[in-house]
N, CA, C, O and the ligand as a Tripos MOL2 file, in Angstrom:
@<TRIPOS>MOLECULE
protein
  225   223    57     0     0
PROTEIN
NO_CHARGES

@<TRIPOS>ATOM
      1 N         -42.5720  -25.4870    8.5570 N.3       1 MET1
      2 CA        -42.0340  -25.4660    7.1910 C.3       1 MET1
      3 C         -42.8130  -26.4630    6.3230 C.2       1 MET1
      4 O         -42.9490  -27.6320    6.6850 O.2       1 MET1
      5 N         -43.3070  -26.0070    5.2110 N.am      2 PRO2
      6 CA        -44.0930  -26.9250    4.3830 C.3       2 PRO2
      7 C         -43.2210  -27.9880    3.7410 C.2       2 PRO2
      8 O         -42.0180  -27.8150    3.5460 O.2       2 PRO2
      9 N         -43.8620  -29.0710    3.4280 N.am      3 ALA3
     10 CA        -43.1560  -30.1620    2.7540 C.3       3 ALA3
     11 C         -43.7760  -30.3490    1.3770 C.2       3 ALA3
     12 O         -44.9900  -30.2490    1.2000 O.2       3 ALA3
     13 N         -42.9370  -30.6140    0.4390 N.am      4 TYR4
     14 CA        -43.3810  -30.8530   -0.9350 C.3       4 TYR4
     15 C         -42.9770  -32.2670   -1.3080 C.2       4 TYR4
     16 O         -41.9180  -32.7630   -0.9240 O.2       4 TYR4
     17 N         -43.8550  -32.8930   -2.0650 N.am      5 GLU5
     18 CA        -43.5460  -34.2490   -2.4760 C.3       5 GLU5
     19 C         -43.1820  -34.2610   -3.9540 C.2       5 GLU5
     20 O         -43.8370  -33.6350   -4.7870 O.2       5 GLU5
     21 N         -42.1350  -34.9800   -4.2420 N.am      6 TYR6
     22 CA        -41.6910  -35.1220   -5.6310 C.3       6 TYR6
     23 C         -41.6560  -36.6000   -5.9710 C.2       6 TYR6
     24 O         -41.2400  -37.4330   -5.1660 O.2       6 TYR6
     25 N         -42.0990  -36.9040   -7.1760 N.am      7 VAL7
     26 CA        -42.0520  -38.2930   -7.6220 C.3       7 VAL7
     27 C         -40.9450  -38.4260   -8.6570 C.2       7 VAL7
     28 O         -40.8230  -37.6210   -9.5800 O.2       7 VAL7
     29 N         -40.1510  -39.4620   -8.4720 N.am      8 CYS8
     30 CA        -39.0140  -39.7090   -9.3530 C.3       8 CYS8
     31 C         -39.5080  -40.2980  -10.6680 C.2       8 CYS8
     32 O         -40.3130  -41.2290  -10.6790 O.2       8 CYS8
     33 N         -39.0250  -39.7560  -11.7600 N.am      9 GLN9
     34 CA        -39.4200  -40.2880  -13.0610 C.3       9 GLN9
     35 C         -38.7370  -41.6080  -13.3650 C.2       9 GLN9
     36 O         -39.1910  -42.3720  -14.2170 O.2       9 GLN9
     37 N         -37.6420  -41.8720  -12.6620 N.am     10 ASP10
     38 CA        -36.8960  -43.0990  -12.9560 C.3      10 ASP10
     39 C         -37.4160  -44.2860  -12.1600 C.2      10 ASP10
     40 O         -37.6420  -45.3600  -12.7180 O.2      10 ASP10
     41 N         -37.6100  -44.0930  -10.8450 N.am     11 CYS11
     42 CA        -38.0030  -45.2520  -10.0290 C.3      11 CYS11
     43 C         -39.3890  -45.0930   -9.4340 C.2      11 CYS11
     44 O         -39.8750  -45.9900   -8.7450 O.2      11 CYS11
     45 N         -40.0400  -43.9430   -9.6960 N.am     12 LYS12
     46 CA        -41.4210  -43.6940   -9.2440 C.3      12 LYS12
     47 C         -41.5590  -43.5760   -7.7350 C.2      12 LYS12
     48 O         -42.6750  -43.5890   -7.2140 O.2      12 LYS12
     49 N         -40.4570  -43.4630   -7.0340 N.am     13 LYS13
     50 CA        -40.5260  -43.2830   -5.5880 C.3      13 LYS13
     51 C         -40.7980  -41.8230   -5.2750 C.2      13 LYS13
     52 O         -40.4380  -40.9260   -6.0370 O.2      13 LYS13
     53 N         -41.4350  -41.6090   -4.1470 N.am     14 ILE14
     54 CA        -41.7530  -40.2500   -3.7340 C.3      14 ILE14
     55 C         -40.7550  -39.7960   -2.6840 C.2      14 ILE14
     56 O         -40.4890  -40.4990   -1.7090 O.2      14 ILE14
     57 N         -40.2110  -38.6140   -2.9010 N.am     15 THR15
     58 CA        -39.2830  -38.0110   -1.9520 C.3      15 THR15
     59 C         -39.9270  -36.7560   -1.3860 C.2      15 THR15
     60 O         -40.4230  -35.9180   -2.1390 O.2      15 THR15
     61 N         -39.9230  -36.6230   -0.0770 N.am     16 GLU16
     62 CA        -40.4840  -35.4480    0.5570 C.3      16 GLU16
     63 C         -39.3800  -34.4260    0.7670 C.2      16 GLU16
     64 O         -38.3270  -34.7410    1.3210 O.2      16 GLU16
     65 N         -39.6250  -33.2130    0.3250 N.am     17 VAL17
     66 CA        -38.6390  -32.1430    0.4410 C.3      17 VAL17
     67 C         -39.2340  -31.0390    1.2970 C.2      17 VAL17
     68 O         -40.3050  -30.5130    0.9970 O.2      17 VAL17
     69 N         -38.5360  -30.6970    2.3550 N.am     18 ARG18
     70 CA        -38.9780  -29.5920    3.2020 C.3      18 ARG18
     71 C         -38.2240  -28.3360    2.8050 C.2      18 ARG18
     72 O         -36.9940  -28.3220    2.7540 O.2      18 ARG18
     73 N         -38.9720  -27.2920    2.5270 N.am     19 ALA19
     74 CA        -38.3480  -26.0380    2.1230 C.3      19 ALA19
     75 C         -39.3090  -24.9060    2.4170 C.2      19 ALA19
     76 O         -40.5260  -25.0840    2.3800 O.2      19 ALA19
     77 N         -38.7620  -23.7510    2.7070 N.am     20 SER20
     78 CA        -39.6040  -22.5850    2.9120 C.3      20 SER20
     79 C         -40.1680  -22.1380    1.5720 C.2      20 SER20
     80 O         -39.6860  -22.5380    0.5120 O.2      20 SER20
     81 N         -41.1900  -21.3080    1.6400 N.am     21 TYR21
     82 CA        -41.7850  -20.7880    0.4070 C.3      21 TYR21
     83 C         -40.7360  -20.0510   -0.4220 C.2      21 TYR21
     84 O         -40.7030  -20.1730   -1.6470 O.2      21 TYR21
     85 N         -39.8720  -19.2800    0.2590 N.am     22 GLU22
     86 CA        -38.8470  -18.5190   -0.4620 C.3      22 GLU22
     87 C         -37.8790  -19.4630   -1.1790 C.2      22 GLU22
     88 O         -37.4930  -19.2380   -2.3260 O.2      22 GLU22
     89 N         -37.5080  -20.5100   -0.4770 N.am     23 GLU23
     90 CA        -36.6000  -21.4740   -1.1060 C.3      23 GLU23
     91 C         -37.2430  -22.1030   -2.3400 C.2      23 GLU23
     92 O         -36.5930  -22.3230   -3.3630 O.2      23 GLU23
     93 N         -38.5370  -22.3850   -2.2120 N.am     24 LYS24
     94 CA        -39.2210  -23.0110   -3.3370 C.3      24 LYS24
     95 C         -39.3030  -22.0450   -4.5240 C.2      24 LYS24
     96 O         -39.1660  -22.4540   -5.6760 O.2      24 LYS24
     97 N         -39.5300  -20.7560   -4.2280 N.am     25 GLN25
     98 CA        -39.6190  -19.7700   -5.3010 C.3      25 GLN25
     99 C         -38.2910  -19.6290   -6.0330 C.2      25 GLN25
    100 O         -38.2530  -19.3900   -7.2400 O.2      25 GLN25
    101 N         -37.2130  -19.7800   -5.2880 N.am     26 LYS26
    102 CA        -35.8880  -19.6990   -5.9110 C.3      26 LYS26
    103 C         -35.6100  -20.9070   -6.7730 C.2      26 LYS26
    104 O         -34.7650  -20.8750   -7.6680 O.2      26 LYS26
    105 N         -36.3250  -21.9570   -6.4930 N.am     27 GLY27
    106 CA        -36.1450  -23.1560   -7.2970 C.3      27 GLY27
    107 C         -35.4870  -24.2640   -6.5020 C.2      27 GLY27
    108 O         -34.3250  -24.1700   -6.1090 O.2      27 GLY27
    109 N         -36.2450  -25.3000   -6.2780 N.am     28 LEU28
    110 CA        -35.6800  -26.4600   -5.6040 C.3      28 LEU28
    111 C         -35.0930  -27.3960   -6.6440 C.2      28 LEU28
    112 O         -35.5470  -27.4560   -7.7860 O.2      28 LEU28
    113 N         -34.0930  -28.1070   -6.2260 N.am     29 ASN29
    114 CA        -33.4920  -29.0850   -7.1210 C.3      29 ASN29
    115 C         -33.4260  -30.4180   -6.3850 C.2      29 ASN29
    116 O         -32.3500  -30.8920   -6.0210 O.2      29 ASN29
    117 N         -34.5830  -31.0030   -6.1760 N.am     30 PRO30
    118 CA        -34.6130  -32.2090   -5.3460 C.3      30 PRO30
    119 C         -33.9860  -33.4000   -6.0430 C.2      30 PRO30
    120 O         -33.9960  -33.5220   -7.2680 O.2      30 PRO30
    121 N         -33.4500  -34.2580   -5.2240 N.am     31 LYS31
    122 CA        -32.8860  -35.5030   -5.7300 C.3      31 LYS31
    123 C         -33.6330  -36.6680   -5.1160 C.2      31 LYS31
    124 O         -34.0730  -36.6140   -3.9680 O.2      31 LYS31
    125 N         -33.7640  -37.7010   -5.8890 N.am     32 CYS32
    126 CA        -34.4490  -38.8900   -5.4160 C.3      32 CYS32
    127 C         -33.6670  -39.5360   -4.2760 C.2      32 CYS32
    128 O         -32.4640  -39.7750   -4.3850 O.2      32 CYS32
    129 N         -34.3760  -39.8130   -3.1800 N.am     33 GLU33
    130 CA        -33.7220  -40.4760   -2.0520 C.3      33 GLU33
    131 C         -33.3420  -41.9040   -2.4000 C.2      33 GLU33
    132 O         -32.4180  -42.4780   -1.8250 O.2      33 GLU33
    133 N         -34.0670  -42.4570   -3.3440 N.am     34 ASN34
    134 CA        -33.8810  -43.8800   -3.6430 C.3      34 ASN34
    135 C         -32.7580  -44.1200   -4.6400 C.2      34 ASN34
    136 O         -31.8900  -44.9630   -4.4100 O.2      34 ASN34
    137 N         -32.7710  -43.3750   -5.7590 N.am     35 CYS35
    138 CA        -31.8020  -43.6790   -6.8100 C.3      35 CYS35
    139 C         -30.9160  -42.4910   -7.1440 C.2      35 CYS35
    140 O         -29.9930  -42.6240   -7.9490 O.2      35 CYS35
    141 N         -31.1740  -41.3220   -6.5420 N.am     36 GLY36
    142 CA        -30.3140  -40.1700   -6.7680 C.3      36 GLY36
    143 C         -30.6250  -39.4030   -8.0410 C.2      36 GLY36
    144 O         -29.9130  -38.4580   -8.3810 O.2      36 GLY36
    145 N         -31.6740  -39.7920   -8.7470 N.am     37 SER37
    146 CA        -32.0360  -39.1100   -9.9790 C.3      37 SER37
    147 C         -32.5030  -37.6880   -9.7010 C.2      37 SER37
    148 O         -33.0940  -37.4100   -8.6570 O.2      37 SER37
    149 N         -32.2350  -36.8050  -10.6300 N.am     38 GLU38
    150 CA        -32.7320  -35.4300  -10.5000 C.3      38 GLU38
    151 C         -33.9630  -35.2020  -11.3570 C.2      38 GLU38
    152 O         -34.4540  -34.0770  -11.4500 O.2      38 GLU38
    153 N         -34.4610  -36.2400  -11.9740 N.am     39 LYS39
    154 CA        -35.6720  -36.1090  -12.7940 C.3      39 LYS39
    155 C         -36.8900  -36.2400  -11.8830 C.2      39 LYS39
    156 O         -37.5320  -37.2880  -11.8090 O.2      39 LYS39
    157 N         -37.1840  -35.1410  -11.1930 N.am     40 MET40
    158 CA        -38.2560  -35.1680  -10.2170 C.3      40 MET40
    159 C         -39.3950  -34.2550  -10.6610 C.2      40 MET40
    160 O         -39.1760  -33.1320  -11.1130 O.2      40 MET40
    161 N         -40.6010  -34.7620  -10.5220 N.am     41 ASN41
    162 CA        -41.7850  -33.9510  -10.7770 C.3      41 ASN41
    163 C         -42.5400  -33.7750   -9.4680 C.2      41 ASN41
    164 O         -42.6520  -34.7110   -8.6760 O.2      41 ASN41
    165 N         -43.0540  -32.5780   -9.2470 N.am     42 GLN42
    166 CA        -43.8250  -32.3870   -8.0210 C.3      42 GLN42
    167 C         -45.0740  -33.2540   -8.0680 C.2      42 GLN42
    168 O         -45.7380  -33.3840   -9.0960 O.2      42 GLN42
    169 N         -45.3580  -33.8250   -6.9410 N.am     43 TYR43
    170 CA        -46.4350  -34.8130   -6.8300 C.3      43 TYR43
    171 C         -47.5760  -34.2100   -6.0130 C.2      43 TYR43
    172 O         -47.3870  -33.7770   -4.8770 O.2      43 TYR43
    173 N         -48.7580  -34.1930   -6.6150 N.am     44 PHE44
    174 CA        -49.8940  -33.5810   -5.9370 C.3      44 PHE44
    175 C         -50.9390  -34.6080   -5.5420 C.2      44 PHE44
    176 O         -52.0810  -34.2580   -5.2420 O.2      44 PHE44
    177 N         -50.5560  -35.8550   -5.5440 N.am     45 GLY45
    178 CA        -51.5300  -36.9240   -5.3050 C.3      45 GLY45
    179 C         -52.3000  -36.7820   -4.0100 C.2      45 GLY45
    180 O         -53.4960  -37.0690   -3.9630 O.2      45 GLY45
    181 N         -51.6230  -36.3390   -2.9490 N.am     46 ASN46
    182 CA        -52.2930  -36.2950   -1.6560 C.3      46 ASN46
    183 C         -53.3940  -35.2490   -1.5870 C.2      46 ASN46
    184 O         -54.2390  -35.2940   -0.6930 O.2      46 ASN46
    185 N         -53.3910  -34.3260   -2.5080 N.am     47 MET47
    186 CA        -54.4160  -33.2920   -2.4600 C.3      47 MET47
    187 C         -55.7720  -33.8230   -2.9270 C.2      47 MET47
    188 O         -56.8170  -33.3230   -2.5130 O.2      47 MET47
    189 N         -55.7470  -34.8080   -3.7670 N.am     48 THR48
    190 CA        -57.0080  -35.3020   -4.3000 C.3      48 THR48
    191 C         -57.3420  -36.6960   -3.7660 C.2      48 THR48
    192 O         -58.5070  -37.0930   -3.7520 O.2      48 THR48
    193 N         -56.3550  -37.4120   -3.3420 N.am     49 VAL49
    194 CA        -56.6030  -38.7670   -2.8630 C.3      49 VAL49
    195 C         -56.6070  -38.7530   -1.3370 C.2      49 VAL49
    196 O         -55.5990  -38.4240   -0.7100 O.2      49 VAL49
    197 N         -57.7210  -39.1040   -0.7570 N.am     50 THR50
    198 CA        -57.8060  -39.0740    0.7040 C.3      50 THR50
    199 C         -57.4640  -40.4250    1.3110 C.2      50 THR50
    200 O         -57.0810  -40.5090    2.4780 O.2      50 THR50
    201 N         -57.5990  -41.4650    0.5320 N.am     51 ALA51
    202 CA        -57.2990  -42.7820    1.0680 C.3      51 ALA51
    203 C         -55.8010  -42.9260    1.2840 C.2      51 ALA51
    204 O         -54.9980  -42.4680    0.4720 O.2      51 ALA51
    205 N         -55.4470  -43.5440    2.3500 N.am     52 THR52
    206 CA        -54.0320  -43.7880    2.5900 C.3      52 THR52
    207 C         -53.6170  -45.0640    1.8870 C.2      52 THR52
    208 O         -54.3870  -46.0190    1.7790 O.2      52 THR52
    209 N         -52.4130  -45.0590    1.4240 N.am     53 PHE53
    210 CA        -51.9050  -46.2640    0.7790 C.3      53 PHE53
    211 C         -50.4640  -46.4530    1.2220 C.2      53 PHE53
    212 O         -49.7600  -45.4770    1.4780 O.2      53 PHE53
    213 N         -50.0350  -47.6630    1.3110 N.am     54 PRO54
    214 CA        -48.6730  -47.9050    1.8130 C.3      54 PRO54
    215 C         -47.6190  -47.4470    0.8290 C.2      54 PRO54
    216 O         -47.6260  -47.8210   -0.3440 O.2      54 PRO54
    217 N         -46.7100  -46.6260    1.3350 N.am     55 LEU55
    218 CA        -45.6070  -46.1560    0.5030 C.3      55 LEU55
    219 C         -44.3810  -47.0240    0.7150 C.2      55 LEU55
    220 O         -43.4520  -47.0050   -0.0930 O.2      55 LEU55
    221 N         -44.3780  -47.7720    1.7820 N.am     56 HIS56
    222 CA        -43.1770  -48.5490    2.0710 C.3      56 HIS56
    223 C         -43.5410  -50.0190    2.2330 C.2      56 HIS56
    224 O         -42.6650  -50.8470    2.4810 O.2      56 HIS56
    225 ZN        -35.5240  -42.4780   -8.1300 Zn       57 ZN57
@<TRIPOS>BOND
     1     1     2 1
     2     2     3 1
     3     3     4 2
     4     3     5 am
     5     5     6 1
     6     6     7 1
     7     7     8 2
     8     7     9 am
     9     9    10 1
    10    10    11 1
    11    11    12 2
    12    11    13 am
    13    13    14 1
    14    14    15 1
    15    15    16 2
    16    15    17 am
    17    17    18 1
    18    18    19 1
    19    19    20 2
    20    19    21 am
    21    21    22 1
    22    22    23 1
    23    23    24 2
    24    23    25 am
    25    25    26 1
    26    26    27 1
    27    27    28 2
    28    27    29 am
    29    29    30 1
    30    30    31 1
    31    31    32 2
    32    31    33 am
    33    33    34 1
    34    34    35 1
    35    35    36 2
    36    35    37 am
    37    37    38 1
    38    38    39 1
    39    39    40 2
    40    39    41 am
    41    41    42 1
    42    42    43 1
    43    43    44 2
    44    43    45 am
    45    45    46 1
    46    46    47 1
    47    47    48 2
    48    47    49 am
    49    49    50 1
    50    50    51 1
    51    51    52 2
    52    51    53 am
    53    53    54 1
    54    54    55 1
    55    55    56 2
    56    55    57 am
    57    57    58 1
    58    58    59 1
    59    59    60 2
    60    59    61 am
    61    61    62 1
    62    62    63 1
    63    63    64 2
    64    63    65 am
    65    65    66 1
    66    66    67 1
    67    67    68 2
    68    67    69 am
    69    69    70 1
    70    70    71 1
    71    71    72 2
    72    71    73 am
    73    73    74 1
    74    74    75 1
    75    75    76 2
    76    75    77 am
    77    77    78 1
    78    78    79 1
    79    79    80 2
    80    79    81 am
    81    81    82 1
    82    82    83 1
    83    83    84 2
    84    83    85 am
    85    85    86 1
    86    86    87 1
    87    87    88 2
    88    87    89 am
    89    89    90 1
    90    90    91 1
    91    91    92 2
    92    91    93 am
    93    93    94 1
    94    94    95 1
    95    95    96 2
    96    95    97 am
    97    97    98 1
    98    98    99 1
    99    99   100 2
   100    99   101 am
   101   101   102 1
   102   102   103 1
   103   103   104 2
   104   103   105 am
   105   105   106 1
   106   106   107 1
   107   107   108 2
   108   107   109 am
   109   109   110 1
   110   110   111 1
   111   111   112 2
   112   111   113 am
   113   113   114 1
   114   114   115 1
   115   115   116 2
   116   115   117 am
   117   117   118 1
   118   118   119 1
   119   119   120 2
   120   119   121 am
   121   121   122 1
   122   122   123 1
   123   123   124 2
   124   123   125 am
   125   125   126 1
   126   126   127 1
   127   127   128 2
   128   127   129 am
   129   129   130 1
   130   130   131 1
   131   131   132 2
   132   131   133 am
   133   133   134 1
   134   134   135 1
   135   135   136 2
   136   135   137 am
   137   137   138 1
   138   138   139 1
   139   139   140 2
   140   139   141 am
   141   141   142 1
   142   142   143 1
   143   143   144 2
   144   143   145 am
   145   145   146 1
   146   146   147 1
   147   147   148 2
   148   147   149 am
   149   149   150 1
   150   150   151 1
   151   151   152 2
   152   151   153 am
   153   153   154 1
   154   154   155 1
   155   155   156 2
   156   155   157 am
   157   157   158 1
   158   158   159 1
   159   159   160 2
   160   159   161 am
   161   161   162 1
   162   162   163 1
   163   163   164 2
   164   163   165 am
   165   165   166 1
   166   166   167 1
   167   167   168 2
   168   167   169 am
   169   169   170 1
   170   170   171 1
   171   171   172 2
   172   171   173 am
   173   173   174 1
   174   174   175 1
   175   175   176 2
   176   175   177 am
   177   177   178 1
   178   178   179 1
   179   179   180 2
   180   179   181 am
   181   181   182 1
   182   182   183 1
   183   183   184 2
   184   183   185 am
   185   185   186 1
   186   186   187 1
   187   187   188 2
   188   187   189 am
   189   189   190 1
   190   190   191 1
   191   191   192 2
   192   191   193 am
   193   193   194 1
   194   194   195 1
   195   195   196 2
   196   195   197 am
   197   197   198 1
   198   198   199 1
   199   199   200 2
   200   199   201 am
   201   201   202 1
   202   202   203 1
   203   203   204 2
   204   203   205 am
   205   205   206 1
   206   206   207 1
   207   207   208 2
   208   207   209 am
   209   209   210 1
   210   210   211 1
   211   211   212 2
   212   211   213 am
   213   213   214 1
   214   214   215 1
   215   215   216 2
   216   215   217 am
   217   217   218 1
   218   218   219 1
   219   219   220 2
   220   219   221 am
   221   221   222 1
   222   222   223 1
   223   223   224 2
@<TRIPOS>SUBSTRUCTURE
     1 MET1         2 RESIDUE 1 A MET
     2 PRO2         6 RESIDUE 1 A PRO
     3 ALA3        10 RESIDUE 1 A ALA
     4 TYR4        14 RESIDUE 1 A TYR
     5 GLU5        18 RESIDUE 1 A GLU
     6 TYR6        22 RESIDUE 1 A TYR
     7 VAL7        26 RESIDUE 1 A VAL
     8 CYS8        30 RESIDUE 1 A CYS
     9 GLN9        34 RESIDUE 1 A GLN
    10 ASP10       38 RESIDUE 1 A ASP
    11 CYS11       42 RESIDUE 1 A CYS
    12 LYS12       46 RESIDUE 1 A LYS
    13 LYS13       50 RESIDUE 1 A LYS
    14 ILE14       54 RESIDUE 1 A ILE
    15 THR15       58 RESIDUE 1 A THR
    16 GLU16       62 RESIDUE 1 A GLU
    17 VAL17       66 RESIDUE 1 A VAL
    18 ARG18       70 RESIDUE 1 A ARG
    19 ALA19       74 RESIDUE 1 A ALA
    20 SER20       78 RESIDUE 1 A SER
    21 TYR21       82 RESIDUE 1 A TYR
    22 GLU22       86 RESIDUE 1 A GLU
    23 GLU23       90 RESIDUE 1 A GLU
    24 LYS24       94 RESIDUE 1 A LYS
    25 GLN25       98 RESIDUE 1 A GLN
    26 LYS26      102 RESIDUE 1 A LYS
    27 GLY27      106 RESIDUE 1 A GLY
    28 LEU28      110 RESIDUE 1 A LEU
    29 ASN29      114 RESIDUE 1 A ASN
    30 PRO30      118 RESIDUE 1 A PRO
    31 LYS31      122 RESIDUE 1 A LYS
    32 CYS32      126 RESIDUE 1 A CYS
    33 GLU33      130 RESIDUE 1 A GLU
    34 ASN34      134 RESIDUE 1 A ASN
    35 CYS35      138 RESIDUE 1 A CYS
    36 GLY36      142 RESIDUE 1 A GLY
    37 SER37      146 RESIDUE 1 A SER
    38 GLU38      150 RESIDUE 1 A GLU
    39 LYS39      154 RESIDUE 1 A LYS
    40 MET40      158 RESIDUE 1 A MET
    41 ASN41      162 RESIDUE 1 A ASN
    42 GLN42      166 RESIDUE 1 A GLN
    43 TYR43      170 RESIDUE 1 A TYR
    44 PHE44      174 RESIDUE 1 A PHE
    45 GLY45      178 RESIDUE 1 A GLY
    46 ASN46      182 RESIDUE 1 A ASN
    47 MET47      186 RESIDUE 1 A MET
    48 THR48      190 RESIDUE 1 A THR
    49 VAL49      194 RESIDUE 1 A VAL
    50 THR50      198 RESIDUE 1 A THR
    51 ALA51      202 RESIDUE 1 A ALA
    52 THR52      206 RESIDUE 1 A THR
    53 PHE53      210 RESIDUE 1 A PHE
    54 PRO54      214 RESIDUE 1 A PRO
    55 LEU55      218 RESIDUE 1 A LEU
    56 HIS56      222 RESIDUE 1 A HIS
    57 ZN57       225 GROUP 0 **** ****
């Protein structure tokens, strides 16, 4: 199952959401693991940035 990363607009934390393609097409409504905000934008940073950086 693919995982999608969302970045919270409020606290800038990244939340990983696992969902099937069908679920994603129906529309995911991810919530921030850190602050519970629903203002989430999909995060594509890992596709272009190869360097690892500490998230925690
Ligand atoms: Zn948050």
